[in-house]
C-alpha positions in Angstrom: 0.0 0.0 0.0 3.0 2.4 0.6 4.5 1.5 -2.8 1.6 1.3 -5.2 -1.2 3.8 -5.4 -4.1 3.0 -7.7 -6.4 5.6 -9.0 -9.8 4.8 -10.6 -9.3 7.4 -13.3 -5.8 6.4 -14.3 -4.5 3.2 -12.8 -0.7 3.1 -12.8 2.5 2.4 -10.9 3.5 5.7 -9.3 6.9 4.8 -8.1 10.2 4.4 -9.9 13.8 3.8 -8.8 16.7 5.7 -10.3 17.6 2.3 -11.8 14.5 0.2 -12.0 16.5 -2.8 -13.1 18.4 -2.7 -9.8 15.7 -4.8 -8.2 17.9 -6.0 -5.4 18.4 -2.4 -4.4 14.6 -1.9 -4.5 13.9 -4.9 -2.4 16.6 -3.9 0.2 15.1 -0.4 0.4 11.7 -2.0 0.8 13.0 -4.1 3.7 14.6 -1.1 5.2 11.4 1.0 5.1 9.6 -1.6 7.2 12.7 -2.4 9.3 12.3 -6.0 8.2 14.0 -9.1 9.7 12.9 -11.8 7.3 13.9 -15.3 6.0 15.5 -15.6 2.6 12.4 -17.2 1.1 10.3 -14.2 2.2 12.6 -11.8 0.4 12.5 -14.0 -2.7 8.7 -14.1 -2.4 8.7 -10.3 -2.3 10.7 -10.2 -5.5 8.3 -12.6 -7.2 5.3 -10.5 -6.0 7.1 -7.4 -7.3 7.5 -9.0 -10.8 3.8 -10.1 -10.8 2.8 -6.6 -9.7 4.6 -5.0 -12.6 2.8 -7.4 -15.0 -0.7 -6.8 -13.4 -0.4 -3.0 -13.2 1.1 -2.8 -16.8 -1.9 -4.8 -17.9 -4.2 -2.4 -16.0 -2.7 0.6 -17.7 -3.4 -1.0 -21.1 -6.8 -2.1 -20.1 -8.4 1.1 -18.7 -11.7 -0.7 -18.2 -10.1 -2.8 -15.4 -11.7 -1.6 -12.2 -9.8 -0.6 -9.1 -11.3 -3.6 -7.3 -10.2 -6.0 -10.1 -6.6 -4.6 -9.9 -6.4 -4.9 -6.1 -7.9 -8.4 -6.3 -5.3 -9.5 -8.8 -2.5 -8.1 -6.7 -3.8 -9.7 -3.5 -4.3 -13.1 -5.2 -0.8 -13.1 -6.6 0.8 -12.0 -3.3 -1.2 -14.3 -1.0 -0.1 -17.4 -2.8 3.5 -16.6 -2.6 3.5 -15.8 1.1 1.2 -18.7 2.0 3.9 -21.0 0.5 6.5 -19.8 3.0 4.1 -19.1 6.0 5.2 -22.3 7.7 8.7 -22.3 6.5 11.3 -23.4 9.1 14.2 -21.6 7.4 16.4 -19.6 9.8 15.7 -15.9 10.1 18.5 -13.7 8.7 19.0 -10.3 10.3 18.9 -7.5 7.6 20.8 -4.3 8.4 19.0 -1.1 7.8 22.0 0.7 6.4 24.8 -1.8 5.8 25.6 -5.2 4.2 23.4 -8.2 4.9 24.9 -11.4 6.3 23.4 -14.7 5.1 23.6 -17.5 2.7 25.5 -16.7 -0.5 22.5 -17.0 -2.7 20.6 -14.3 -0.7 19.8 -11.0 -2.4 22.8 -8.8 -1.7 22.6 -5.3 -0.2 25.2 -2.6 0.1 25.7 0.8 1.5 25.2 2.2 -2.0 21.9 0.4 -2.2 20.7 1.5 1.2 21.4 5.1 0.3 19.5 4.8 -3.0 16.3 6.9 -2.9 13.0 5.5 -4.1 11.0 8.2 -5.7 7.3 7.8 -4.9 4.8 9.9 -6.9 7.7 11.8 -8.4 8.9 13.1 -5.0 12.7 13.2 -4.8 14.3 14.7 -1.7 17.6 15.1 -3.6 16.0 17.4 -6.2 17.0 20.7 -4.6 15.2 22.9 -7.2 11.9 21.0 -7.0 12.1 20.9 -3.2 12.6 24.7 -3.0 9.8 25.3 -5.4 7.3 23.0 -3.7 8.3 23.5 -0.1 9.5 27.1 0.5 6.0 28.5 0.3 4.8 31.9 1.6 8.4 32.8 2.5 8.8 36.2 4.1 11.7 38.6 3.5 13.8 37.1 6.4 16.7 34.8 5.8 14.9 31.9 7.7 13.8 29.1 5.4 10.1 28.1 5.3 9.1 25.5 7.7 8.5 22.8 5.1 11.8 23.3 3.2 13.5 20.4 5.1 10.3 18.3 5.0 10.6 17.6 1.3 9.3 14.1 0.6 9.4 13.4 4.3 5.9 11.8 4.4 5.9 9.9 1.1 3.4 7.0 1.4 1.8 8.3 4.5 -2.0 8.5 4.6 -3.8 10.7 7.2 -7.5 11.5 7.7 -8.6 14.9 8.9 -12.2 15.6 10.1 -13.6 19.2 9.7 -17.0 20.7 10.3 -17.0 23.7 8.0 -16.1 24.1 4.3 -13.5 26.6 3.2 -12.0 27.3 -0.2 -8.5 27.4 1.2 -8.5 23.8 2.2 -7.9 22.5 -1.3 -4.8 24.6 -2.2 -3.2 24.2 1.2 -3.6 20.4 1.3 -2.4 20.1 -2.3 0.7 22.3 -1.5 1.5 20.3 1.6 1.1 17.0 -0.3 3.2 18.1 -3.2 6.0 19.1 -0.9 6.0 16.2 1.7 4.4 13.4 -0.3 1.7 12.9 2.3 -1.8 12.0 1.3 -4.2 14.0 3.5 -7.8 13.1 3.2 -10.1 15.9 4.4 -13.7 14.8 5.3 -16.5 17.1 6.4 -19.0 15.9 9.0 -22.7 16.7 9.0 -22.0 20.2 10.2 -20.9 22.3 13.2 -23.9 21.3 15.3 -22.9 17.6 15.1 -19.1 18.0 15.5 -19.0 17.6 19.3 -20.8 14.2 19.1 -18.8 13.1 16.1 -15.5 13.7 17.9 -16.7 11.8 21.0 -17.7 8.9 18.7 -14.2 8.8 17.1 -12.0 9.6 20.0 -14.0 8.1 22.9 -15.0 10.0 26.0 -12.8 10.5 29.0 -14.6 8.0 31.3 -14.1 5.3 28.6 -10.3 5.5 28.9 -8.5 2.6 30.4 -5.9 2.8 33.1 -3.1 3.2 30.6 -4.9 6.0 28.9 -6.1 4.2 25.9 -9.7 4.4 24.6 -12.2 1.6 24.7 -14.9 3.5 22.9 -13.7 5.6 20.0 -13.9 4.4 16.4 -10.5 5.8 15.6 -11.2 6.6 12.0 -9.5 10.0 11.9 -6.0 11.1 12.8 -6.8 14.7 13.4 -9.7 17.2 13.9 -10.6 20.8 13.5 -12.3 21.7 16.8 -13.8 24.4 18.9 -12.6 24.6 22.5 -16.0 23.9 24.1 -16.0 20.5 22.5 -12.8 19.3 24.2 -13.8 18.7 27.9 -15.4 15.3 27.4 -12.7 14.0 25.1 -9.4 15.7 25.9 -7.8 12.6 27.5 -8.1 10.8 24.2 -6.4 13.7 22.3 -2.7 13.9 22.1 -1.0 16.3 24.4 0.7 18.9 22.2 2.9 20.5 24.8 6.0 18.6 23.9 5.4 19.1 20.2 5.0 22.8 20.7 8.2 23.0 22.8 10.0 21.2 20.0 8.8 23.5 17.2 8.1 26.7 19.1 10.6 28.5 16.8 7.8 28.3 14.2 4.7 28.1 16.4 5.7 31.0 18.7 2.9 29.8 21.1 2.9 32.8 23.5 2.4 35.1 20.5 -1.1 33.6 20.3 -3.6 35.6 22.3 -4.1 34.5 25.9 -7.9 33.8 25.5 -7.3 31.3 22.7 -4.4 29.6 24.6 -6.4 29.3 27.8 -9.3 27.7 25.9 -7.3 24.6 24.8 -5.3 23.8 28.0 -6.5 20.9 30.2 -4.7 19.2 33.1 -1.7 21.3 32.5 -1.2 20.4 28.9 -2.2 21.8 25.5 -4.7 19.5 23.7 -5.3 21.6 20.5 -3.3 24.2 18.6 -5.3 27.4 18.3 -5.0 29.0 14.9 -8.0 31.3 15.1 -9.9 33.5 17.6 -13.6 34.0 17.8 -14.9 37.1 19.6 -17.8 39.5 19.3 -17.4 43.1 18.2 -19.6 45.9 17.0 -20.1 47.0 13.4 -21.6 50.4 12.5 -22.6 52.3 9.4 -20.6 55.5 9.2 -22.8 56.8 6.4 -25.9 56.4 8.6 -24.4 58.1 11.6 -23.2 61.1 9.5 -26.3 61.4 7.4 -28.7 61.6 10.3 -26.5 63.2 13.0 -28.2 66.7 12.9 -31.7 65.3 12.7 -31.1 63.0 15.6 -29.8 65.8 17.7 -32.8 68.0 16.9 -35.1 65.1 17.7 -33.5 63.9 21.0 -31.5 66.9 22.2 -28.2 64.9 22.3 -25.6 64.0 19.7 -25.7 60.8 17.7 -22.5 58.9 18.6 -21.2 55.4 18.3 -22.0 53.6 21.6 -19.3 53.1 24.3 -21.5 51.1 26.7 -24.2 48.5 26.3 -26.7 50.9 27.9 -25.9 53.5 25.1 -26.0 50.8 22.5 -29.6 49.9 23.4 -30.6 53.5 23.7 -29.2 54.6 20.3 -30.7 51.5 18.6 -34.1 52.3 20.0 -34.0 55.9 19.0 -32.8 55.1 15.4 -35.4 52.4 15.0 -38.4 53.4 12.8 -37.2 57.0 12.4 -34.9 57.1 9.4 -34.6 55.6 6.0 -31.1 54.3 5.3 -31.6 52.5 2.0 -33.8 55.1 0.2 -36.8 52.8 -0.2 -39.2 55.1 1.5 -39.6 52.9 4.6 -38.2 53.7 8.0 -35.5 51.2 9.0 -34.2 49.4 12.2 -31.6 50.0 14.8 -28.7 47.6 15.1 -29.1 44.1 13.7 -28.1 40.7 15.0 -28.8 37.0 15.0 -30.2 36.2 18.5 -27.9 33.4 19.4 -26.8 32.6 22.9 -23.3 34.1 22.5 -24.7 37.6 21.7 -26.6 37.7 24.9 -23.5 36.5 26.7 -21.6 39.5 25.1 -24.1 41.8 26.9 -23.6 39.8 30.2 -19.8 39.8 30.1 -19.0 43.5 31.0 -21.6 43.4 33.8 -20.4 40.2 35.5 -16.7 40.1 35.0 -14.5 43.0 36.1 -11.1 41.3 36.6 -9.8 37.8 36.4 -6.8 38.3 38.7 -6.2 40.1 42.0 -4.7 43.5 41.6 -1.8 45.3 43.4 0.0 48.6 43.0 3.4 48.1 41.4 5.7 51.1 40.9 2.6 53.4 41.3 0.7 51.5 38.7 -2.2 49.1 39.2 -1.4 45.6 37.9 -3.9 42.8 38.0 -1.9 39.6 37.6 -2.3 38.0 41.0 -4.4 35.0 42.1 -7.5 34.1 40.2 -10.6 35.9 41.4 -13.0 33.2 40.2 -15.0 35.7 38.2 -16.8 34.5 35.1 -20.3 34.7 33.6 -21.6 31.2 34.2 -21.1 29.6 37.6 -20.0 30.4 41.2 -16.7 28.6 41.3 -17.2 27.6 45.0 -20.8 26.4 44.9 -21.3 25.8 41.2 -24.6 27.6 41.4 -25.5 29.3 38.1 -24.9 33.1 38.1 -28.5 33.9 37.1 -30.2 34.9 40.3 -28.7 38.4 40.7 -29.4 42.0 39.6 -26.6 42.0 37.0 -28.0 39.1 35.1 -31.5 40.7 35.2 -30.0 44.0 33.9 -28.4 42.1 30.9 -31.7 40.3 30.1 -33.6 43.6 30.1 -31.1 45.3 27.9 -30.9 42.4 25.5 -34.7 42.2 25.3 -35.0 45.9 24.4 -32.2 45.6 21.9 -33.9 42.7 20.0 -37.2 44.6 19.9 -35.4 47.5 18.0 -33.5 45.2 15.7 -34.2 43.3 12.4 -36.0 40.6 14.5 -39.2 42.8 14.7 -39.8 42.4 10.9 -38.1 39.1 10.1 -39.7 37.1 12.9 -43.2 38.7 12.2 -42.8 37.6 8.6 -42.1 34.0 9.6 -38.5 34.3 8.6 -35.3 33.5 10.7 -34.0 36.6 12.4 -30.6 36.7 10.7 -28.0 39.5 10.6 -26.6 38.2 7.3 -29.8 38.5 5.3 -30.8 41.7 7.1 -27.6 43.7 6.8 -27.3 43.3 3.0 -30.7 45.1 2.6 -29.2 48.3 3.9 -31.8 48.6 6.7 -29.4 48.1 9.6 -27.6 51.0 11.4 -25.0 48.5 12.7 -24.5 44.9 13.6 -23.2 42.5 16.2 -21.0 39.7 14.8 -18.1 37.3 15.1 -14.9 38.3 13.2 -15.1 36.3 10.0 -18.7 37.1 9.3 -18.1 40.7 10.3 -15.6 41.1 7.6 -18.1 39.8 5.0 -20.7 42.2 6.4 -18.4 45.3 6.2 -16.1 44.7 3.3 -17.0 46.2 -0.1 -18.4 43.3 -2.2 -18.6 41.1 0.9 -21.0 38.2 0.9 -23.4 39.9 3.3 -22.5 43.6 2.6 -25.1 46.1 1.5 -24.4 47.1 -2.1 -23.8 50.8 -3.0 -27.4 51.4 -4.1 -28.7 50.9 -0.6 -26.1 53.0 1.1 -25.5 56.8 1.4 -21.7 57.0 1.6 -21.4 58.7 -1.8 -23.3 61.7 -0.6 -22.1 62.1 3.0 -18.6 60.6 3.4 -15.5 62.7 2.7 -12.6 61.3 0.7 -10.9 58.5 2.6 -14.0 57.7 4.6 -15.6 54.3 4.6 -19.2 53.3 5.3 -18.5 49.9 7.2 -16.7 50.4 10.5 -15.7 48.0 13.3 -15.3 48.8 17.0 -14.8 46.9 20.3 -18.0 45.6 21.9 -19.3 48.2 24.3 -18.6 48.0 28.0 -20.9 48.7 31.0 -21.1 51.4 33.6 -23.1 49.0 35.8 -21.4 45.9 37.2 -21.9 43.2 39.7 -20.1 43.7 43.0 -18.7 40.2 43.8 -17.6 41.3 47.4 -21.0 42.3 48.8 -23.7 39.8 50.0 -26.2 39.1 47.2 -23.7 40.6 44.7 -25.7 43.7 43.9 -25.6 45.8 40.7 -23.5 48.9 41.3 -21.9 51.7 39.4 -18.4 50.9 38.1 -15.6 52.6 40.0 -11.8 52.1 40.3 -12.1 49.8 43.2 -14.7 47.4 41.8 -13.6 47.8 38.2 -9.8 48.1 38.5 -9.4 47.7 34.7 -12.0 50.3 33.7 -11.6 53.4 31.6 -13.7 56.4 32.2 -15.8 54.3 34.7 -16.6 51.8 31.9 -15.8 48.2 32.4 -14.8 46.4 29.2 -14.9 42.6 28.9 -14.7 41.2 25.4 -16.5 37.8 25.0 -14.5 35.1 23.2 -17.3 32.9 22.0 -16.4 29.3 21.4 -12.7 30.1 21.1 -12.1 29.8 17.4 -10.8 26.9 15.2 -8.1 24.8 16.8 -6.3 21.7 15.6 -6.2 18.4 17.6 -4.5 15.0 17.1 -6.1 11.6 17.9 -4.0 10.5 20.9 -5.0 6.8 20.8 -5.7 5.3 17.4 -3.6 7.4 15.1 -0.5 5.8 13.6 2.8 7.6 14.4 3.5 8.3 10.7 0.1 9.9 10.3 0.5 11.9 13.6 3.9 13.2 12.4 2.4 14.3 9.0 -0.6 16.0 10.6 1.6 17.8 13.1 3.8 19.1 10.3 0.7 20.4 8.5 -0.5 22.1 11.7 3.0 23.7 12.3 3.2 24.9 8.8 -0.3 26.5 9.1 1.0 28.3 12.3 3.6 30.1 10.1 1.3 31.3 7.4 0.2 34.9 7.0 -3.3 36.1 7.8 -5.8 35.0 5.3 -3.9 31.9 4.1 -5.1 29.4 6.8 -8.6 27.9 6.2 -11.2 29.4 8.5 -8.7 31.4 10.4 -8.5 35.2 11.0 -6.2 37.3 13.0 -5.2 35.5 16.2 -1.6 36.6 17.1 -0.2 39.7 18.6 2.5 39.8 15.9 -0.3 40.0 13.3 -1.0 43.4 14.8 2.5 44.8 14.0 2.4 47.8 11.6 3.8 45.8 8.6 1.2 43.1 9.2 -1.6 45.6 9.3 -0.2 47.2 6.1 -0.3 43.9 4.4 -3.8 43.3 5.5 -4.9 46.7 4.2 -3.3 45.9 0.9 -5.0 42.5 0.8 -8.4 44.0 1.6 -7.7 47.1 -0.5 -9.1 49.0 2.5 -7.0 51.0 5.0 -9.9 51.9 7.2 -11.0 48.3 7.8 -7.5 47.2 8.6 -7.0 50.0 11.1 -10.4 49.3 12.7 -9.5 45.6 13.2 -6.2 46.6 14.6 -7.8 48.9 17.2 -10.2 46.1 18.2 -7.6 43.5 18.6 -5.1 45.7 20.4 -7.7 45.8 23.1 -8.9 42.2 22.9 -5.4 40.6 22.8 -4.1 42.3 25.9 -2.4 39.9 28.4 -3.2 40.0 32.1 -0.2 42.2 32.8 -1.4 44.7 30.1 -4.9 45.0 31.6 -6.7 42.3 29.6 -10.1 41.2 30.7 -11.2 38.5 28.2 -14.3 36.5 29.0 -14.2 32.8 28.2 -17.0 30.6 26.9 -18.3 27.7 28.9 -15.8 24.8 28.8 -17.6 21.9 30.5 -18.9 18.5 29.6 -22.3 19.0 28.1 -21.6 22.4 26.7 -23.8 21.9 23.5 -26.8 20.9 25.7 -26.3 23.6 28.3 -25.8 26.3 25.8 
């Protein structure tokens, strides 16, 4: 199976030796590949099978109607008879060296150092072809003198087959896997499951759940079909013991992975029992999108109507208030019908984004260091789901009630009022492209498609007003950090009342506003099957993951900006060029400079719920 690959469209022998007539060299290399220790008759049988295989496959090439099954059947029939004849042979075993001469009877197939060093080229992959290796493997190289990660992996995984399970399609999968295979020789089979809603269960079925692990850590329940998985962090708690710990792998290749360059929220989401169980190559968080053309067009009318300026909200209280006041008052898309406030899809994570700045003020205890407040001490236990001491849900308090009331008002002023009444799904994607939304709440990938000119969900120019109101250099689709809250829960008082934010209760606040970005689900991460996967497949998949970790923004399937280094000026310049939009790139930079802060920089990221049963609870 590692030497002959049959394809239904063009059956053929896809290997060759530099000297195909030097069959003793070929057989010795075959033995070396499998680290064989075999009797002479076995080696002779292999040679006979090789000769028969040449005849069968040559016949198959001439006879294109010969099915794949027929070819395989013929090969199996030929080989089984040869090996059956020697299965009970009592001939002595002869030790075959992996790199040197072979000792044995004088009529045994000879081997030499020259033969052992001979390279078998499978599928046209030759590690000694420097030009081809550089072309196929030094991909996406930057201007530094460091070679690309794959450059020394040329033909490393020839003959290796690995299966990868994913839950969401992306156009970039095909070119990336083809490039990796062309360089390394690996055959990566990507398979999509039934969809994101089923992925948690599908991973459990394949890996096996934690309580089905035996004493030695092996799984008794997983099917073990796949070698690797694309995962979301909340799916990991029930299966993490069956996933391979990546800590040692990351330590070995951190020159390329640069693990602590990845934002702290994504890192924390994939760590269990003191080890990393998935490699985060994405970040999912909720931000605010707003229409600058709407805010500038109606600024004066809004102020005349309400006696206050129309400004982009800084707090969730302002967000709801502005959305209500815009709703039903102004026509954004010139169709003669008054439009909505901000739009959304009313999923659980958008409510949790409202809840986050009310319930979580700081993750770590604070102290004054050199006259500056630093919050990097012991964990406070703050979160938005459970009391960490009693495990009581954090729903019976004034802060939670405040979030529910604000969210309810926000939905009533959104696209839901019209779409739900019409029997449609309340959906930000279909709503925003109509031009009837003053703004939108969304995750990063979809947000880009909502705000980018020509984006999949963006309103076209005919339903916008930017041409008449925006000055040169302005842009209609803007992005901003999710609003904070002036009202927060006081964790130190009995009953945990809702109070106004101040420096003592909200040590990380700015202008008495507590900011707490919600990292919903954690983003796409890459995990390895720790039980059933073959070592060769594991090695190939890890090289694929590590290579992905070195690629620039926009070249990894399903991934957006997730590293702090991706916020360096040259990286933002490259993103602006890629998008052909300086404003959008600068807006994203401003959002992530805030969201990617570490704890010693004043970061206050809010994690999603990482417990067994997350899909059911959420």
